[in-house]
C-alpha positions as a printed Julia matrix, in Angstrom:
363×3 Matrix{Float64}:
 62.9   148.21  133.98
 60.84  145.66  132.07
 63.63  143.02  132.01
 64.0   143.4   135.8
 60.26  142.81  136.3
 60.36  139.74  134.04
 63.33  138.31  135.92
 61.58  139.03  139.23
 58.62  136.87  138.21
 60.74  134.2   136.51
 63.16  133.73  139.41
 60.75  131.78  141.68
 59.81  129.55  138.74
 63.46  128.82  138.0
 64.06  127.99  141.66
 61.13  125.55  141.66
 62.4   123.88  138.47
 65.91  123.6   139.89
 64.6   122.12  143.14
 62.47  119.62  141.22
 65.43  118.64  139.05
 67.67  118.11  142.06
 64.9   116.15  143.75
 64.55  113.87  140.75
 68.29  113.34  140.63
 68.46  112.45  144.32
 65.51  110.1   143.86
 67.27  108.3   141.01
 70.46  108.08  143.07
 68.55  106.39  145.93
 66.93  103.93  143.5
 70.26  102.86  141.99
 72.22  102.83  145.25
 73.52   99.34  145.94
 73.02   98.13  142.37
 76.03   96.74  140.53
 76.0    99.35  137.76
 78.86  100.11  135.36
 80.75  103.41  135.73
 79.49  106.52  133.99
 77.82  109.87  134.49
 74.14  110.82  134.69
 74.88  114.31  133.39
 72.73  117.35  134.11
 69.41  117.18  136.0
 66.5   116.49  133.61
 68.68  116.81  130.48
 71.16  114.1   131.43
 73.65  113.66  128.57
 71.06  113.93  125.8
 72.55  117.04  124.17
 76.02  115.46  123.91
 74.51  112.18  122.66
 72.57  113.94  119.88
 75.51  116.05  118.69
 76.21  115.44  115.0
 79.36  113.57  113.98
 80.84  111.94  110.85
 79.03  108.72  109.93
 82.33  106.82  109.71
 83.07  107.39  113.41
 81.4   106.66  116.74
 81.29  110.36  117.49
 82.83  112.4   120.28
 80.19  111.37  122.84
 80.77  107.62  122.44
 84.54  107.84  122.0
 85.04  110.04  125.08
 82.96  107.8   127.33
 84.43  104.55  126.01
 87.92  105.92  126.69
 86.87  107.06  130.17
 84.53  104.27  131.34
 84.99  101.34  128.94
 82.64   99.86  126.31
 79.75   99.53  128.81
 78.74  102.58  130.83
 75.72  104.25  132.45
 74.17  107.51  131.33
 70.9   109.44  131.27
 69.4   109.85  127.79
 66.06  111.45  126.85
 65.07  111.65  130.5
 65.7   107.96  131.29
 68.57  106.2   133.16
 70.35  104.12  130.51
 73.1   101.54  130.16
 75.0   102.09  126.89
 76.83   99.11  125.39
 79.35   99.07  122.56
 80.47   95.59  123.63
 79.85   92.87  121.01
 79.54   90.04  123.56
 76.95   91.85  125.7
 75.0    92.98  122.62
 74.9    89.39  121.39
 73.63   88.25  124.81
 70.85   90.88  124.71
 69.76   89.8   121.22
 69.84   86.11  122.12
 67.6    86.78  125.13
 65.18   89.2   123.47
 61.62   88.76  124.83
 62.97   86.62  127.67
 65.32   88.72  129.8
 65.0    91.91  127.77
 62.11   93.75  126.12
 62.03   96.66  123.64
 62.15   99.92  125.53
 62.08  103.61  124.64
 62.13  106.7   126.86
 58.62  107.87  127.81
 58.97  110.94  125.59
 59.62  108.72  122.55
 56.77  106.38  123.47
 54.39  109.33  123.82
 55.25  110.49  120.29
 55.08  107.05  118.65
 51.85  106.14  120.45
 50.99  103.74  123.27
 49.98  100.97  120.83
 52.96  101.32  118.48
 54.75   98.03  117.77
 58.01   99.63  118.86
 56.56  100.35  122.31
 54.31   97.35  122.95
 55.44   94.08  124.54
 53.85   90.7   125.1
 50.66   89.47  123.43
 49.58   92.83  121.98
 52.99   93.3   120.39
 52.77   89.86  118.79
 49.26   90.64  117.5
 50.25   93.96  115.93
 53.38   92.38  114.47
 51.36   89.52  112.98
 49.1    92.04  111.19
 52.1    93.73  109.6
 53.84   90.44  108.71
 50.7    88.87  107.26
 50.11   91.95  105.12
 53.7    92.09  103.86
 53.8    88.44  102.76
 56.23   87.11  100.16
 53.62   87.3    97.37
 52.99   91.0    98.06
 56.72   91.69   98.17
 57.13   90.06   94.76
 54.06   91.47   93.04
 53.6    94.92   94.61
 56.5    96.16   96.68
 59.23   95.26   94.19
 57.32   96.78   91.26
 56.62   99.99   93.18
 60.24  100.19   94.36
 61.6   100.09   90.81
 58.97  102.57   89.59
 59.64  105.2    92.28
 63.43  104.88   92.06
 63.36  105.3    88.26
 60.96  108.26   88.54
 63.25  109.98   91.03
 66.38  109.31   88.98
 64.75  110.77   85.88
 63.79  113.93   87.8
 67.41  114.71   88.75
 69.29  117.18   86.49
 72.41  115.64   84.93
 75.82  116.49   86.42
 74.18  118.32   89.32
 74.69  117.55   93.03
 71.61  116.21   94.84
 70.75  115.84   98.56
 71.15  112.07   99.0
 69.39  111.8   102.36
 66.44  113.95  101.25
 65.95  111.97   98.02
 66.28  108.63   99.84
 63.65  109.78  102.36
 61.32  110.85   99.55
 61.58  107.5    97.73
 61.06  105.36  100.82
 58.2   107.52  102.13
 56.35  107.37   98.8
 56.84  103.61   98.72
 55.54  103.16  102.26
 52.41  105.35  101.97
 51.53  103.79   98.61
 51.37  100.35  100.23
 49.86  101.57  103.5
 47.27  104.11  102.32
 47.28  103.87   98.48
 48.52  107.47   98.29
 50.4   108.37   95.1
 53.65  110.4    95.03
 53.42  114.0    93.95
 49.79  114.44   94.98
 49.0   117.39   97.25
 47.78  115.26  100.16
 50.79  112.93   99.9
 53.19  115.88  100.09
 51.25  117.35  103.02
 51.44  114.05  104.88
 55.18  113.75  104.1
 55.87  117.2   105.58
 53.83  116.32  108.67
 55.77  113.08  109.04
 59.13  114.85  108.72
 58.06  117.26  111.49
 56.92  114.26  113.53
 60.28  112.5   113.04
 62.32  115.48  114.24
 60.49  115.3   117.56
 60.99  111.58  118.18
 64.61  112.05  119.21
 64.33  115.67  120.37
 64.57  116.88  123.94
 61.15  116.16  125.52
 60.21  119.81  126.1
 56.51  120.2   125.35
 56.57  123.98  125.05
 55.76  126.18  122.01
 58.48  126.33  119.36
 60.3   123.11  120.29
 60.7   120.17  117.9
 58.95  117.95  120.45
 55.88  120.22  120.61
 55.73  120.39  116.8
 55.93  116.6   116.64
 53.03  116.23  119.08
 50.92  118.55  116.9
 51.99  116.76  113.69
 51.04  113.4   115.2
 47.57  114.71  116.08
 47.09  116.02  112.53
 48.3   112.73  110.99
 45.82  110.8   113.14
 42.99  113.05  111.91
 43.99  112.34  108.28
 44.03  108.6   108.97
 40.64  108.74  110.7
 39.15  110.54  107.7
 40.66  108.03  105.25
 39.28  105.15  107.33
 35.8   106.68  107.36
 35.93  107.25  103.58
 37.02  103.64  102.96
 34.31  102.23  105.26
 31.7   104.36  103.47
 32.88  103.1   100.06
 32.81   99.5   101.26
 29.2    99.9   102.38
 28.26  101.4    99.01
 30.19   98.72   97.1
 32.46  101.3    95.42
 35.73  100.36   97.13
 38.14   99.38   94.33
 41.21   98.99   96.58
 40.09   96.26   98.97
 43.01   94.65  100.81
 45.6    95.97   98.33
 46.89   98.38  100.98
 47.38   98.06  104.73
 44.34  100.22  105.5
 42.02   97.88  103.61
 43.73   94.83  105.11
 43.3    96.18  108.66
 39.62   97.0   108.08
 39.01   93.43  106.91
 41.26   91.47  109.24
 41.11   93.37  112.55
 39.04   95.72  114.68
 41.69   98.39  115.27
 40.35  101.9   115.78
 41.8   105.0   114.07
 44.32  105.75  116.84
 45.58  102.15  116.99
 45.93  102.04  113.22
 47.69  105.42  113.37
 50.13  104.06  115.94
 50.73  101.01  113.75
 51.26  103.21  110.68
 53.65  105.6   112.44
 55.55  102.67  113.93
 55.93  101.03  110.51
 57.02  104.32  108.95
 59.5   104.93  111.77
 60.88  101.39  111.57
 60.88  101.04  107.78
 61.31  104.54  106.42
 64.11  105.72  108.71
 66.22  102.55  108.5
 65.85  102.23  104.71
 66.54  105.88  103.88
 69.53  105.96  106.23
 70.93  102.72  104.77
 70.57  104.07  101.2
 72.34  107.29  102.2
 75.2   105.42  103.9
 75.62  103.11  100.89
 75.97  106.14   98.59
 78.39  107.79  101.0
 80.71  104.79  101.32
 80.54  103.82   97.63
 81.87  107.28   96.74
 85.23  106.27   98.26
 85.23  102.72   96.89
 85.32  102.7    93.06
 86.14   98.97   93.01
 82.84   98.19   94.78
 80.97  100.54   92.41
 82.4    98.69   89.41
 81.49   95.3    90.9
 77.94   96.52   91.57
 77.61   97.87   88.04
 78.88   94.61   86.53
 76.46   92.52   88.62
 73.5    94.58   87.4
 74.68   94.66   83.78
 75.0    90.87   83.86
 71.36   90.61   85.0
 70.32   92.92   82.12
 72.31   90.84   79.59
 70.79   87.6    80.88
 67.25   89.01   80.64
 67.86   90.12   77.04
 69.26   86.72   76.06
 66.21   84.98   77.49
 63.82   87.48   75.95
 62.29   88.29   79.34
 60.56   91.54   80.32
 62.89   94.46   81.17
 61.17   95.09   84.51
 62.89   93.93   87.69
 61.7    90.53   88.97
 62.08   88.59   92.19
 64.51   86.2    90.46
 66.67   89.17   89.46
 66.69   90.34   93.05
 67.78   86.9    94.31
 70.81   87.02   91.97
 72.05   90.34   93.41
 74.51   88.72   95.83
 77.04   91.55   95.96
 74.27   94.17   96.09
 72.84   92.5    99.19
 76.31   92.42  100.79
 76.69   96.16  100.18
 73.27   97.01  101.63
 73.8    94.72  104.64
 77.09   96.45  105.46
 75.18   99.72  106.0
 72.51   98.26  108.29
 74.1    98.0   111.72
 71.2    98.33  114.18
 70.8   100.57  117.21
 68.73   98.75  119.83
 66.99  100.04  122.93
 66.14   97.35  125.47
 65.15   97.17  129.14
 65.47   94.26  131.56
 62.2    92.37  131.85
 62.96   90.45  134.99
């Protein structure tokens, strides 16, 4: 009897949701009527084709979603992804045109659900003057001198530490380890947080929960990845606000030993961003830097496994750098000059960094 009662009360709600979904679909159809849009399908009401788009597939293929639609509609087609009408392009000429006209005819664009998670003042969401301002803060902080003196040193340190922690002749989760290295590197330079510390690990787990919600279905109900991401974002912002207050207090007392060595100190000195704006900047940088870097590292490892010739060429390039350093009597630590001589290494890493771009028409 209880299930019948539950269904009795749920039925009107389901009818309302269905009516709203159909209404939204009809509204979108009226908006696009008469426009010269490519062929395609808008999928289910509300959900669109998001579930099919997010379905896992081998990294050396386009995946069933893309292949099916390219075969059916061509390399440019319309769809509905993450609750937003979308034009999907796998056409090199159109993609080049979009990139050449970035900030003129096209602007960065994400579905509202993604923008809500990343934050309204995230660099990935902003356009115009505010975007340029936030970008200038990040670029000025990550200058060439800091890359040479801090980022490169930290990169070598964290990679070596991780390698030494792996048991010999034992499989390891490549993606998980790549994420750990890049996250530790990012938060060290952003918040001066050290790997392995309790608060660093807590923040990493919160960030991983946050990340799962960025590309999840935008259902803000208990138990969903999106809802968990919203809660994780709120907790991360509270941590950042506390760290900002602690740093400001230390500056007033003259006990701040970090200064502008991390992004937090740089922002406090060079801007008037509040905690939420800095949180949006931080999450945007983590999303843009952490995800792309960890994914690229994972893909490099995956493809090198099937290419022993490339592995041997990589090994020889690095051994030659080691031999040259020994002959010159230089320090064993990696230097910027060493990095500039890694020609084949840079080719390998570049081959794994094919971007996915989300743009909307500005005018």
